[in-house]
TITORLUM-910620 format. One record per residue (C-alpha): residue in three letters; x, y negated, z. Coordinates in steps of 0.02 Angstrom, whole numbers, plus 50000, padded with zeros to 5 digits. Example, Ala and Ser with C-alpha at 12.3 -4.5 7.8 and 13.67 -1.06 7.14 Angstrom:
# residues 2
ALA506155022550390 SER506845005350357 
//
This chain:
# residues 449
MET489365114451023 LYS487655113450942 GLN487205129150849 ILE485855129350715 ILE485195145750647 ASN483635150550556 LYS482565156650700 ASN480845152350760 GLU481315145550929 VAL482585134551016 GLN483715142551146 GLU485025135151261 THR486405148151273 PRO487475145851428 SER489345145651401 LYS490825145251516 LYS491475128951445 LEU490365124251297 THR488525120651286 ILE487815129151133 LYS486165123451061 THR485105133850943 ALA483895124650827 ILE482595131650710 ASN482875127050527 ILE483855118050392 ASP482865101950419 GLN483525101850596 ALA485275104650526 LYS485095089150418 LEU484535079250570 GLU486045084950670 LEU487215080950526 LYS486505063350518 LYS486805061150704 ILE488615065750677 THR488785053550533 ASP488055039550640 ARG489005043750799 THR489985027350808 SER488545015650766 GLY487345007050886 THR487785000051057 ILE489605005951056 GLN489934996850893 ASP488974981150944 GLN490034979351101 ALA491644982451006 ILE491224969350874 LYS491154955651008 VAL492874960651071 VAL493594961250894 ASP492874944150848 GLU493714936150999 ILE495374944550965 LEU495414939550781 LYS494944921650822 ASN496344920250951 VAL497654928150838 SER497154916650695 GLU497274901150804 ARG498704905350923 GLY499794917750828 ASP501204926050925 GLU500614918651090 ALA498974928151075 LEU499884943951020 LYS500964943651177 GLU499444941651289 TYR498494956051208 THR500024967351205 SER500274964351391 ARG498424967451428 PHE498134982751319 ASP499844990951302 GLY500574986451470 PHE502214978051424 LEU502844960251400 ALA503584957851227 GLU504934944951195 LYS504944950251014 PHE503914962950918 GLN505074968250778 ILE506024984650786 SER507784983350715 SER508324993550565 ASP509774999850671 LEU508535007550794 MET507605016050651 LEU509235023050583 LYS509705029050758 ALA508015037650775 TRP508315046650610 LYS510065052250655 GLU509465059050822 THR508015068550746 PRO508315087550756 LYS508895095050591 GLU507345106050569 LEU506205091150592 GLN507265080650473 ASP507095094150341 SER505215095050370 LEU505025076250352 LEU506055076150192 LEU505055090750119 ALA503425081750158 LYS504115065650082 GLN504645074849924 ARG502955083149899 ILE501925067649936 GLU503015056749825 LYS502895069049680 PHE501005069649687 HIS500805050849704 SER502025047149563 LEU500755055549447 GLN499435042849501 VAL500285027149435 PRO498995019449317 LYS499485015549139 ASN499274998749056 ILE497984998548918 THR498134989648750 TYR496774990448620 THR496624982048450 GLY494824977948405 PRO494004978948234 HIS494444960848190 GLY496234960348253 GLU495844955048431 SER497004962048563 LEU496234968048725 GLY497064975948873 ARG497274978949058 ARG498914976649150 TRP499314983749321 ASN500434975549450 PRO500824979749632 VAL500344967849771 LYS501834958649844 LYS501614963350028 ALA500734978150107 GLY500384981450290 ILE500154999050357 TYR499405003250525 VAL500035018850615 PRO499015024050768 GLY499795027550936 GLY498895031451097 ARG498415049851111 ALA499715055750987 ALA501115050150872 TYR500845051150684 PRO502405051450576 SER501305059550444 THR500285043550434 VAL501895033850401 LEU502275045150253 MET500505045050184 ASN500395026050185 ALA502175020550148 ILE502495032350003 PRO501075026649888 SER501565008749930 TYR503345010449866 VAL502805021549721 ALA501645007349670 GLY503134995449673 VAL502644984749822 ASN504044972649861 GLN503834972550051 THR502984985450162 ILE502684980750344 MET502194993250477 VAL501294989950641 SER501025002750778 PRO500605001750964 ALA502055005051082 ASN502055013651251 SER502135004251417 LYS504025002351395 GLY503814994151226 GLU504485009351134 LEU503845017850977 ASN503915036650952 PRO505635040850879 THR504925052450746 VAL503775038450687 LEU505315027250673 ALA506265040950583 ALA504855042350456 ALA504875023450434 HIS506735024250400 ILE506665037450262 THR505195028850175 GLY506105012250166 ILE504865001950265 ASN505524984150271 LYS504904978550441 VAL504164987550591 PHE503234978750732 CYS502704986650897 ILE500944979750906 GLY499294988850889 GLY497424986850899 ALA496334973450820 GLN497694960650859 ALA498904969550742 ILE497624969150601 GLY497354950550633 ALA499214947250628 LEU499384956050459 ALA497854947250388 PHE498224929450448 GLY500104929750476 THR500954923450634 GLU502614915450675 SER503484932450671 ILE502344943350565 PRO502094939950379 LYS500354938950302 VAL500054953550186 ASP498954956750035 VAL498314974250079 ILE498094983350245 THR497975002350252 GLY497975015850384 PRO496775023450511 GLY496425017950688 ASN495145017450827 ILE493475008450819 TYR494294991650858 VAL495564993550719 THR494214999050597 LEU493054984550640 ALA494504972350627 LYS494894978750452 LYS493054976450407 LYS493084958550472 VAL494654953250378 TYR494164961550214 GLY494034947750085 LYS495534938650156 VAL496544954350120 GLY496194970750034 ILE495954986550136 ASP495965005050096 SER494375010450185 LEU493425009750349 ALA493985026350419 GLY492905032850560 PRO493265047450677 SER493955062350584 GLU492885077150530 ILE492985094250452 LEU491615104950376 ILE491965123250342 ILE490915133850224 ALA491215152150262 ASP490545168850201 LYS490865186850254 SER492685185750195 ALA493135172250323 LYS494145177250475 LEU493425172050642 GLU495095166450714 HIS495455155650560 VAL493805146550574 ALA494005143350760 SER495795137150745 ASP495375125650599 MET493925118050695 LEU495035115150847 ALA496375107550736 GLN495115094050696 SER494345092050869 GLU496025089350954 HIS496215072650866 ASP494915063150964 PRO493365065851075 LEU492355058550931 ALA493075070350800 SER491825082550725 ALA492025100750673 ILE490615109350579 LEU490355127050517 ILE489045131050384 THR489015149650351 THR488055164150276 ASN488875175950401 LYS487735178150553 LYS489045188050648 LEU490315174150624 ALA489065161150686 GLU488685171250841 ARG490485175350886 LEU491265158350851 PRO490915149551018 ALA491755163451117 GLU493265163151001 ILE493425144351020 GLU493375146551209 ARG494725159851197 GLN495855148451094 LEU495575134151216 ILE496385143751359 ASN497915133751412 HIS497665121851265 PRO498705106051295 ARG497295094951232 LEU495905104651316 LYS494815090351376 ILE494845081351207 CYS494375097451117 GLN492985101651240 GLU492195084551224 SER492325084451035 ILE491645102151011 SER490255100251141 ASN489615083551076 TRP489995083950890 GLY490265102150845 LEU488955111050742 ILE488585128450673 VAL487295131050536 LEU486775148150470 CYS486125147950291 ASN485405161350178 ASP486585157950032 LEU488115148049980 GLU487075136749868 THR486165130250022 CYS487835128350112 ALA488505117649969 LYS486955106649966 LEU487065103550153 SER488895099350135 ASP488535086849997 THR487205078850107 PHE488525076250243 ALA489945071550121 PRO491365077450235 GLU493085070050248 HIS493865087550246 LEU492975102450169 GLU493665120050188 LEU492985133950078 LEU493345150350167 VAL492385160750041 GLU492765174649917 GLU492725162949765 PRO493225145649829 LYS493635138049659 LYS491935142949591 LEU491045135649742 SER492085119649732 GLU491335116049562 SER489635113449642 ILE490315100949770 GLN490115082549726 ASN490445073649891 ALA492045077249988 GLY493635067750028 ALA494725083250004 ILE494305101449969 PHE495405115350040 MET495145131649948 GLY495415148750025 PRO496245155650181 TRP497995149350135 SER497475131150118 PRO497025125750295 GLU496685107350322 ALA498325105550418 ILE499245108350253 GLY498425092650185 ASP498775082950343 TYR500645084950325 LEU501355089750156 GLY500115096550031 GLY500395081349920 PRO498715072249907 ASN498445058450034 HIS497725062650204 THR496915045450224 LEU495165050150169 PRO493375043450173 THR492375047750330 SER490605045850397 GLY489775049850231 THR490775037550127 ALA491455051650018 ARG489825048849922 PHE490655033649841 ALA492485033049896 GLY494055043449883 ALA495785045549957 LEU497055031849980 GLY498195031649829 VAL499425021649727 GLU498015010949654 THR497615004749831 PHE499234994749824 MET498964988149648 LYS497794976449557 ASN497404974849373 THR497264959949257 SER496214959849099 LEU497034953148940 ILE496004945148801 ASP496834938548642 PHE495574934748504 SER496124930148329 GLU495174916848231 GLU494374930648129 ALA493784939648285 PHE493114923448356 ASN492124919548198 GLU491404937248193 ASN490764936148372 LYS490374917748400 ASN488514918348357 ALA488184932448480 VAL489074922948620 VAL488024907348587 HIS486404917248589 LEU486874925948750 ALA487404909648834 ASN485784901148782 SER484774915748852 GLU485564912249021 GLY485294893549009 LEU487144889749015 HIS487364875048897 SER489234872448914 HIS489604890648887 ALA488774889348717 GLU489564872348684 SER491314879348716 ILE490994890648566 ARG490184877348455 ILE491574864748483 ARG492824876748405 ASP491864877648241 SER491174864348124 LYS489744875248065 SER488034872148142 TYR487074885748232 
//
């Protein structure tokens, strides 16, 4: 973990498991934050792009045949067919322990309630000369959701992507997710797919799954929108197919930034940082604090909580490479640094979190106070957990119902409205040198201009 405090020298503090770096000032903090933002760019991305381009080309040209080859190569099993039957999903639900069933249903209820409030309203407006103007929303017909596999299973991702899709009114929702070497999907993932009414589930993952959804194959329908997080290959594939289909965002490795003052509890900060780092070796956990004692004691507390941790190596790599501690003189400076980074998840472990939140402009989600840890948002808070990463919270927000919808403008001018506005249209068209635009107005009226 790299530690930045306001001192006049750089020190390397030895640690039993974590390397802790001390830097000298806030400018150095900004530099370290930028390194974290850019951690997946450069050579790693350039190499991945070549792989993704080849995969997408093959899937586009060869369909299911290419999918079978990539599934065998990357996932380790030969697939005769990719689709999971609805009977298997129902079986997975029935065999889910009662406490877990109740937890999934509670999460579904809370997420559905929040997203139902997002459904955009159609607009109708009557202009000053009787013209009718409006905007009408409609869902896309088919949506594809990607649910990661690999290091962990994510039924929460099923809920967070499928629920806004059906709330939007999407006719068909298709899920893809990488299977294990036996060709099996996690049963809790299948149970979540069952209760959210997903129409079809396919056991494919990686860039090839994104290609299948974007182009369509013999067995997998082409969709209109693709959502859901994934590794660098999935993210780059979504970037490549954008324009042929809509996407939610280009989600990078996950991140949390915690702003803490003297009221924050050491064990809360450490556990919340580890809750982020256990996702992925590229995940980032950052503390910006006014509490010098907290900054100094945090590395040892993280080490203590890592004892016998089931995801020890992932956490160590994440914290050592992409963890960061910054000590600031005041909360105003903390907030400014946070806005510079624009975190995916922002926790405010301070005495007045709501007040501090008002000064924050750039964050995917803000968790206020000690009883709102980021894990609440991951599972059942209500707002979506698919959030902008790598600084994109400067211009983007969470996945929502609107992601699965599109709007159409409605223009209905009366003759009176046309006559009142025709001269202005002609002048504007002439200023752009577009003769036929102006002529399309003139031809509707016998008067000369």
